C-alpha positions as CSV (number, residue, x, y, z in Angstrom):
1,X,70.0,125.0,42.6
2,X,68.0,121.9,41.6
3,X,64.9,123.8,40.9
4,X,65.5,127.2,39.3
5,X,66.2,126.0,35.7
6,X,63.4,123.5,35.9
7,X,61.4,126.2,34.4
8,X,63.3,124.7,31.6
9,X,65.7,122.6,33.9
10,X,66.6,118.9,35.3
11,X,68.2,120.1,44.9
12,X,64.4,124.5,52.6
13,X,66.7,125.2,55.0
14,X,67.6,128.0,57.2
15,X,70.1,130.4,55.6
16,X,72.0,132.0,58.3
17,X,75.2,134.0,58.5
18,X,78.3,132.0,59.3
19,X,78.6,133.5,62.8
20,X,75.4,132.0,64.0
21,X,76.8,128.4,63.5
22,X,79.9,128.9,65.6
23,X,79.4,126.9,68.8
24,X,75.7,127.0,68.4
25,X,73.0,124.5,67.3
26,X,73.1,123.1,63.9
27,X,70.9,124.9,61.4
28,X,69.6,121.5,60.4
29,X,68.3,120.6,63.8
30,X,64.9,119.0,64.3
31,X,63.4,122.2,65.5
32,X,64.1,124.0,62.2
33,X,63.7,121.1,59.9
34,X,60.2,120.2,61.0
35,X,58.5,123.6,61.7
36,X,58.4,124.9,58.2
37,X,60.1,128.2,59.0
38,X,61.3,130.4,56.2
39,X,65.0,131.0,55.8
40,X,66.3,134.6,55.8
41,X,66.5,134.8,52.1
42,X,63.2,133.7,50.7
43,X,62.7,130.1,51.8
44,X,59.9,127.6,51.8
45,X,57.4,129.8,53.3
46,X,57.7,132.3,50.3
47,X,57.4,129.5,47.8
48,X,53.8,128.9,46.5
49,X,52.9,125.2,46.5
50,X,51.8,125.5,42.8
51,X,55.3,126.6,41.8
52,X,56.8,123.6,43.6
53,X,54.4,121.4,41.7
54,X,55.2,122.9,38.4
55,X,59.0,122.7,39.0
56,X,58.7,119.1,40.0
57,X,56.5,118.3,37.1
58,X,58.9,120.0,34.5
59,X,61.8,118.2,36.1
60,X,60.1,114.9,35.8
61,X,59.1,115.6,32.1
62,X,62.7,116.4,31.3
63,X,63.9,113.3,32.9
64,X,61.5,111.1,30.9
65,X,62.2,112.8,27.6
66,X,65.9,113.1,28.0
67,X,68.0,111.1,25.5
68,X,70.8,110.7,28.2
69,X,71.8,107.0,28.3
70,X,71.3,105.7,31.9
71,X,74.7,104.1,31.8
72,X,76.3,107.4,31.1
73,X,74.4,109.0,34.0
74,X,75.3,106.2,36.5
75,X,78.6,105.3,35.1
76,X,82.2,105.3,36.2
77,X,81.9,107.7,39.2
78,X,79.3,105.4,40.8
79,X,81.4,102.3,40.3
80,X,83.9,103.6,42.9
81,X,81.5,104.9,45.6
82,X,82.6,102.4,48.2
83,X,86.4,103.2,47.6
84,X,86.0,106.7,49.1
85,X,87.3,106.9,52.6
86,X,86.0,109.7,54.8
87,X,87.2,109.8,58.4
88,X,86.4,113.3,59.6
89,X,85.6,116.9,58.9
90,X,89.0,117.5,57.1
91,X,88.3,114.7,54.6
92,X,84.7,115.8,53.8
93,X,85.6,119.5,53.5
94,X,88.5,118.7,51.2
95,X,86.3,116.7,48.9
96,X,83.7,119.4,48.9
97,X,86.2,122.2,48.1
98,X,87.4,120.0,45.2
99,X,83.8,119.6,43.9
100,X,83.3,123.3,44.2
101,X,86.5,123.8,42.2
102,X,84.9,121.6,39.5
103,X,81.8,123.8,39.7
104,X,79.6,120.7,40.3
105,X,76.4,122.7,40.4
106,X,76.8,123.7,36.8
107,X,78.9,120.8,35.5
108,X,77.4,117.8,37.2
109,X,80.9,116.6,38.2
110,X,80.8,115.7,41.8
111,X,81.9,113.0,44.2
112,X,78.8,110.8,44.9
113,X,80.7,108.5,47.3
114,X,80.4,111.2,50.1
115,X,76.6,111.0,50.0
116,X,74.4,108.3,51.2
117,X,72.2,106.6,48.7
118,X,69.0,108.0,50.1
119,X,70.4,111.5,50.8
120,X,67.8,114.3,50.8
121,X,68.3,117.1,48.3
122,X,66.3,120.3,48.5
123,X,66.1,124.0,47.7
124,X,63.3,126.6,47.8
125,X,61.6,125.0,44.8
126,X,62.1,121.3,45.0
127,X,62.8,118.4,47.4
128,X,63.6,114.7,46.7
129,X,65.4,111.8,48.0
130,X,68.3,109.8,46.2
131,X,71.9,110.5,45.2
132,X,71.3,108.8,41.8
133,X,68.4,111.0,41.1
134,X,70.4,114.1,42.0
135,X,73.0,113.2,39.5
136,X,70.4,112.6,36.8
137,X,68.8,115.9,37.5
138,X,72.3,117.6,37.1
139,X,72.8,116.0,33.8
140,X,69.4,117.3,32.7
141,X,70.4,120.8,33.8
142,X,74.0,121.2,32.4
143,X,73.1,121.4,28.7
144,X,71.0,124.6,29.4
145,X,73.9,126.6,30.9
146,X,75.9,129.0,28.9
147,X,79.2,130.4,30.4
148,X,78.3,129.1,33.9
149,X,80.4,129.7,37.0
150,X,80.0,129.1,40.7
151,X,82.4,130.6,43.2
152,X,82.8,129.2,46.7
153,X,83.0,132.2,49.0
154,X,83.3,130.4,52.5
155,X,83.1,126.9,53.9
156,X,83.2,125.8,57.5
157,X,82.2,123.0,59.8
158,X,80.0,122.9,62.9
159,X,78.3,120.5,65.3
160,X,76.2,120.2,68.3
161,X,74.7,117.5,70.4
162,X,72.6,116.2,67.6
163,X,74.2,117.0,64.2
164,X,77.5,117.5,62.4
165,X,77.4,119.7,59.3
166,X,79.4,121.7,56.7
167,X,78.1,125.1,55.6
168,X,79.2,126.6,52.4
169,X,78.2,129.9,50.9
170,X,78.6,130.5,47.1
171,X,77.6,132.7,44.2
172,X,76.3,131.3,41.0
173,X,76.1,133.1,37.6
174,X,75.1,131.7,34.2
175,X,73.3,132.5,31.0
176,X,70.6,130.1,29.9
177,X,70.6,128.7,26.3
178,X,67.2,130.3,25.4
179,X,66.6,132.7,22.5
180,X,66.5,135.7,24.9
181,X,69.6,134.4,26.8
182,X,68.5,135.3,30.3
183,X,71.1,135.8,33.0
184,X,70.7,133.9,36.3
185,X,72.5,135.2,39.4
186,X,72.0,133.7,42.8
187,X,74.0,134.0,46.0
188,X,73.3,131.3,48.4
189,X,74.3,128.7,50.9
190,X,74.3,124.9,51.2
191,X,74.1,122.9,54.5
192,X,75.6,119.3,54.2
193,X,74.3,117.4,57.1
194,X,76.4,114.5,58.0
195,X,75.9,111.2,59.8
196,X,78.2,109.5,62.2
197,X,80.4,108.2,59.3
198,X,80.7,111.7,57.9
199,X,78.6,110.9,54.9
200,X,76.1,113.6,53.6
201,X,72.5,112.6,54.5
202,X,71.0,116.0,53.5
203,X,72.0,118.7,51.0
204,X,69.9,121.7,51.5
205,X,70.2,125.0,49.6
206,X,69.0,128.5,50.5
207,X,69.1,131.5,48.2
208,X,69.3,135.3,48.6
209,X,66.2,135.7,46.5
210,X,62.8,134.0,46.8
211,X,61.9,131.1,44.5
212,X,59.6,133.4,42.5
213,X,62.3,135.9,41.9
214,X,64.8,133.2,40.9
215,X,62.4,131.6,38.4
216,X,61.4,135.1,37.2
217,X,65.0,135.7,36.1
218,X,64.4,133.1,33.4
219,X,61.9,135.4,31.6
220,X,64.1,138.5,31.6
221,X,66.3,139.0,28.4
222,X,69.9,139.8,29.0
223,X,71.7,142.8,27.7
224,X,73.7,140.5,25.5
225,X,77.0,141.3,27.4
226,X,79.1,138.4,28.6
227,X,81.0,140.3,31.3
């Protein structure tokens, strides 16, 4: 979700139904990560390069112009990164469930200690490296949301000879604080790829709409209803 609101705003993977991950190769395997394949719901292949450049540029401009104090962005949560103990799937899934309960996509409140410092974050519109940068981008995004919500629909673990991962599916809904108050609705999934210490090294989103369709929602006035 790190790109859609960059049309105004401050994270490609293969989106695959849960059943395909049970006892099979991780969706984040080298064969899928390096071949540039599209995901089933409008992934990297459907995203024009120009759109990616624009999203990245707007994100960087928002970051530069943001009045957010760096200390507030990198504050208390980062001071306790090393204190988080993760020893297996149960720990990491419990923390992720807690972060979804906090609606971290739309509040910016998440647990940075479960990510490596150089974790890769990506969605169909943008890709970058760095846990701190991810938190800064979330802080740029949050002020634009109006009545946001994100519902975790399913979460499960998986692994093969090469990778461990957690796969979560979710539905996001929010209005944007623009004069025409557009409504953004996206159903998607996130793959959290793990290292041997069960830290997240890659946070990769997939959506049920193409990047163009997602960005296009920004320009459609809502009916004014909040339901």
